[in-house]
C-alpha positions as CSV (number, residue, x, y, z in Angstrom):
1,X,4.4,-46.9,14.6
2,X,2.6,-49.7,12.8
3,X,2.0,-51.4,16.2
4,X,0.5,-48.2,17.6
5,X,-1.9,-48.0,14.6
6,X,-2.8,-51.7,15.0
7,X,-3.3,-51.3,18.7
8,X,-5.5,-48.2,18.2
9,X,-7.6,-50.0,15.6
10,X,-8.0,-53.0,17.8
11,X,-9.1,-50.9,20.7
12,X,-11.6,-49.0,18.5
13,X,-13.1,-52.2,17.1
14,X,-13.3,-53.6,20.7
15,X,-15.1,-50.4,21.8
16,X,-17.5,-50.6,18.9
17,X,-18.3,-54.2,19.6
18,X,-18.9,-53.6,23.2
19,X,-21.1,-50.6,22.5
20,X,-23.2,-52.6,20.1
21,X,-23.6,-55.5,22.5
22,X,-24.4,-53.1,25.3
23,X,-27.0,-51.2,23.3
24,X,-28.5,-54.5,22.1
25,X,-28.8,-55.8,25.6
26,X,-30.3,-52.6,26.8
27,X,-32.9,-52.7,24.1
28,X,-33.8,-56.3,24.8
29,X,-34.3,-55.7,28.5
30,X,-36.1,-52.4,28.2
31,X,-39.8,-52.5,29.0
32,X,-41.4,-51.9,25.6
33,X,-43.3,-53.7,22.9
34,X,-41.6,-56.2,20.6
35,X,-42.3,-54.0,17.6
36,X,-40.6,-51.0,19.3
37,X,-37.7,-53.2,20.3
38,X,-37.2,-54.5,16.8
39,X,-37.4,-51.0,15.4
40,X,-34.8,-49.7,17.8
41,X,-32.5,-52.7,17.1
42,X,-32.8,-52.0,13.4
43,X,-32.0,-48.4,13.9
44,X,-29.0,-49.3,16.1
45,X,-27.7,-51.8,13.6
46,X,-28.0,-49.3,10.8
47,X,-26.1,-46.7,12.8
48,X,-23.3,-49.1,13.7
49,X,-23.2,-50.3,10.1
50,X,-22.8,-46.7,8.9
51,X,-20.0,-46.1,11.5
52,X,-18.2,-49.2,10.5
53,X,-18.3,-48.2,6.8
54,X,-17.0,-44.8,7.6
55,X,-14.2,-46.1,9.7
56,X,-13.4,-48.7,7.0
57,X,-13.1,-45.9,4.5
58,X,-10.9,-43.9,6.8
59,X,-8.6,-46.9,7.5
60,X,-8.4,-47.5,3.7
61,X,-7.4,-44.0,3.1
62,X,-4.8,-44.1,5.8
63,X,-3.5,-47.4,4.4
64,X,-3.1,-45.9,1.0
65,X,-1.2,-42.9,2.4
66,X,1.1,-45.3,4.3
67,X,1.7,-47.4,1.1
68,X,2.4,-44.2,-0.9
69,X,4.8,-43.0,1.8
70,X,6.7,-46.3,1.8
71,X,6.8,-46.4,-2.0
72,X,8.3,-42.9,-2.1
73,X,10.8,-43.7,0.6
74,X,11.9,-46.9,-1.2
75,X,12.2,-45.0,-4.5
76,X,14.3,-42.4,-2.9
77,X,16.5,-45.1,-1.2
78,X,16.9,-46.9,-4.5
79,X,17.9,-43.7,-6.3
80,X,20.5,-43.0,-3.6
81,X,21.9,-46.6,-3.8
82,X,22.1,-46.4,-7.6
83,X,24.0,-43.1,-7.3
84,X,26.4,-44.6,-4.8
85,X,27.0,-47.6,-7.0
86,X,27.6,-45.5,-10.0
87,X,30.1,-43.4,-8.1
88,X,31.8,-46.5,-6.8
89,X,32.0,-47.9,-10.4
90,X,33.6,-44.6,-11.6
91,X,36.1,-44.7,-8.7
92,X,37.0,-48.3,-9.5
93,X,37.5,-47.4,-13.2
94,X,39.7,-44.5,-12.3
95,X,41.8,-46.5,-9.8
96,X,42.1,-49.4,-12.3
97,X,43.1,-47.1,-15.1
98,X,45.7,-45.4,-12.9
99,X,47.0,-48.8,-11.8
100,X,47.4,-49.9,-15.4
101,X,49.2,-46.7,-16.3
102,X,51.4,-47.0,-13.3
103,X,52.2,-50.6,-14.2
104,X,53.0,-49.7,-17.8
105,X,55.4,-46.9,-16.6
106,X,57.2,-49.3,-14.3
107,X,57.6,-51.9,-17.1
108,X,58.9,-49.2,-19.5
109,X,61.5,-47.9,-17.0
């Protein structure tokens, strides 16, 4: 699943980069004045910058969700392991106590 997210993110970044380059080239080769071209380039860079910021925030939120999910899963796993170990300790104590009693009975017989 992590590879899928990484791949989707890479594809999205590649798309944004290509779109920005394509738009920049289109502006540079369009028949208009230098002032108009500079204005359009500034508008385009502002728009791309805003989109990048928005997507960065989305990625940050998704990352936080993933981190929280992993933390919760690891906490749950640790709780289960601890419970298992506590149960195993109790069983060992019972078995050891029974073995000692059994050994004492045999010696006494």
